[in-house]
Backbone as CSV, one residue per row, in Angstrom:
resi,resn,N_x,N_y,N_z,CA_x,CA_y,CA_z,C_x,C_y,C_z
1,UNK,111.776,75.136,114.512,111.786,76.460,115.124,110.451,77.138,114.835
2,UNK,109.835,77.695,115.867,108.547,78.367,115.732,108.784,79.874,115.657
3,UNK,108.488,80.481,114.534,108.679,81.932,114.349,107.329,82.595,114.305
4,UNK,107.133,83.598,115.122,105.889,84.379,115.106,106.213,85.742,114.504
5,UNK,105.486,86.107,113.469,105.691,87.386,112.840,105.329,88.511,113.799
6,UNK,105.994,89.675,113.670,105.722,90.786,114.613,104.278,91.237,114.647
7,UNK,103.545,91.167,113.525,102.175,91.655,113.516,101.176,90.588,113.956
8,UNK,101.639,89.370,114.142,100.710,88.286,114.430,100.976,87.702,115.795
9,UNK,99.939,87.558,116.575,100.022,86.903,117.881,99.106,85.699,117.837
10,UNK,99.151,84.862,118.844,98.279,83.699,118.875,96.817,84.090,118.771
11,UNK,96.440,85.246,119.338,95.055,85.672,119.354,94.636,86.241,117.984
12,UNK,95.574,86.631,117.152,95.242,87.209,115.846,96.148,88.388,115.566
13,UNK,95.691,89.243,114.694,96.478,90.398,114.281,96.473,91.462,115.369
14,UNK,97.574,92.209,115.450,97.670,93.266,116.442,98.167,94.535,115.779
15,UNK,98.208,95.611,116.514,98.745,96.870,116.004,97.694,97.671,115.274
16,UNK,98.172,98.401,114.236,97.296,99.291,113.474,96.403,98.575,112.509
17,UNK,96.600,97.282,112.298,95.756,96.562,111.334,94.418,96.266,111.997
18,UNK,93.370,96.820,111.439,92.046,96.673,112.051,91.267,95.518,111.478
19,UNK,90.181,95.192,112.153,89.295,94.134,111.701,88.717,94.405,110.315
20,UNK,88.596,95.684,109.962,88.017,96.000,108.641,88.885,95.420,107.513
21,UNK,90.179,95.364,107.685,91.042,94.778,106.650,90.809,93.275,106.533
22,UNK,90.510,92.642,107.655,90.325,91.200,107.631,89.068,90.775,106.932
23,UNK,88.117,91.652,106.784,86.864,91.328,106.128,86.882,91.668,104.640
24,UNK,87.990,92.234,104.165,88.092,92.605,102.761,88.829,91.524,101.964
25,UNK,88.676,91.554,100.642,89.441,90.633,99.822,90.942,90.848,100.054
26,UNK,91.697,89.775,99.964,93.137,89.813,100.256,93.860,90.908,99.505
27,UNK,93.612,91.014,98.206,94.290,92.004,97.366,94.050,93.425,97.867
28,UNK,92.819,93.739,98.219,92.471,95.068,98.706,93.097,95.326,100.079
29,UNK,92.992,94.352,100.962,93.549,94.507,102.306,95.065,94.660,102.263
30,UNK,95.719,93.892,101.408,97.168,93.990,101.269,97.580,95.355,100.781
31,UNK,96.905,95.881,99.783,97.222,97.198,99.217,97.045,98.282,100.267
32,UNK,95.964,98.247,101.021,95.724,99.259,102.049,96.780,99.184,103.149
33,UNK,97.156,97.991,103.560,98.172,97.837,104.588,99.533,98.331,104.091
34,UNK,99.862,98.013,102.856,101.137,98.453,102.267,101.165,99.980,102.109
35,UNK,100.056,100.533,101.636,99.978,102.001,101.505,100.156,102.686,102.842
36,UNK,99.504,102.187,103.872,99.631,102.767,105.208,101.064,102.685,105.696
37,UNK,101.725,101.530,105.479,103.128,101.395,105.868,104.013,102.379,105.110
38,UNK,103.814,102.467,103.794,104.638,103.379,102.970,104.528,104.812,103.431
39,UNK,103.314,105.271,103.670,103.114,106.662,104.103,103.800,106.898,105.444
40,UNK,103.640,105.983,106.387,104.250,106.124,107.712,105.787,106.087,107.585
41,UNK,106.314,105.168,106.809,107.760,105.036,106.636,108.347,106.279,105.999
42,UNK,107.742,106.732,104.893,108.236,107.901,104.181,108.202,109.143,105.061
43,UNK,107.104,109.339,105.748,106.975,110.498,106.648,108.053,110.459,107.735
44,UNK,108.266,109.299,108.298,109.257,109.151,109.342,110.676,109.448,108.838
45,UNK,111.063,108.856,107.717,112.414,109.027,107.204,112.633,110.473,106.736
46,UNK,111.630,111.124,106.195,111.761,112.513,105.814,111.887,113.412,107.050
47,UNK,111.112,113.100,108.100,111.252,113.857,109.346,112.676,113.786,109.895
48,UNK,113.209,112.565,109.891,114.562,112.372,110.428,115.599,113.094,109.603
49,UNK,115.289,113.395,108.326,116.226,114.070,107.451,115.778,115.466,107.080
50,UNK,114.995,116.072,107.927,114.534,117.468,107.758,113.949,117.736,106.378
51,UNK,113.257,116.761,105.817,112.619,116.947,104.533,113.530,116.781,103.328
52,UNK,114.796,116.431,103.545,115.747,116.251,102.454,115.540,114.895,101.808
53,UNK,115.046,114.907,100.581,114.715,113.690,99.858,115.961,112.869,99.545
54,UNK,117.044,113.506,99.152,118.268,112.770,98.818,118.781,112.012,100.026
55,UNK,118.861,112.675,101.173,119.357,112.024,102.383,118.387,110.925,102.856
56,UNK,117.087,111.176,102.741,116.095,110.186,103.131,116.218,108.941,102.265
57,UNK,116.451,109.130,100.978,116.615,107.983,100.071,117.886,107.196,100.417
58,UNK,118.958,107.898,100.733,120.185,107.215,101.113,119.986,106.402,102.378
59,UNK,119.338,106.976,103.363,119.094,106.266,104.624,118.194,105.050,104.394
60,UNK,117.243,105.162,103.476,116.292,104.098,103.196,116.886,103.063,102.251
61,UNK,118.031,103.390,101.689,118.692,102.514,100.714,117.827,102.225,99.496
62,UNK,117.153,103.307,99.030,116.378,103.219,97.790,116.822,104.360,96.896
63,UNK,116.535,104.265,95.619,116.881,105.331,94.682,116.048,106.573,94.956
64,UNK,116.679,107.737,94.837,116.003,108.995,95.077,114.778,109.152,94.168
65,UNK,114.915,108.741,92.920,113.811,108.876,91.972,112.614,108.024,92.402
66,UNK,112.883,106.836,92.963,111.818,105.964,93.425,111.091,106.621,94.610
67,UNK,111.871,107.218,95.518,111.274,107.914,96.668,110.422,109.077,96.186
68,UNK,110.880,109.786,95.179,110.089,110.911,94.637,108.798,110.414,94.001
69,UNK,108.847,109.261,93.333,107.608,108.698,92.767,106.631,108.336,93.880
70,UNK,107.153,107.793,94.965,106.299,107.442,96.090,105.691,108.696,96.728
71,UNK,106.464,109.764,96.818,105.957,111.017,97.354,104.792,111.520,96.483
72,UNK,104.965,111.422,95.184,103.907,111.846,94.272,102.691,110.942,94.390
73,UNK,102.903,109.628,94.453,101.809,108.667,94.549,100.936,108.940,95.763
74,UNK,101.589,109.220,96.897,100.849,109.418,98.134,100.589,110.888,98.467
75,UNK,100.920,111.765,97.490,100.670,113.202,97.642,101.308,113.747,98.909
76,UNK,102.577,113.384,99.130,103.340,113.863,100.290,104.278,114.930,99.815
77,UNK,104.261,116.058,100.481,105.161,117.163,100.153,106.306,117.174,101.156
78,UNK,107.522,116.982,100.683,108.658,116.875,101.594,108.879,118.167,102.373
79,UNK,108.540,119.313,101.810,108.745,120.571,102.523,107.762,120.744,103.685
80,UNK,106.659,119.982,103.671,105.659,120.086,104.726,105.841,119.034,105.839
81,UNK,106.829,118.187,105.693,107.009,117.070,106.612,107.538,117.480,107.967
82,UNK,108.646,118.140,108.008,109.323,118.381,109.304,108.760,119.555,110.064
């Protein structure tokens, strides 16, 4: 069975991942891609839950405390989201 990952096409990477990540060391590129995903995911789930961290954590199936640590890490204010 041939499985193609959503971000990868025969021609190469697609979507928001730019060529600049491909020229960086793997560890750095991976961290930047993961950080970008986390910020987008957190912002989206908080928007859907009107900034309510408890509800956003439940929907994401992660611990509320972990979501709060991520908010702090990425300097995201839940009250400013929606």
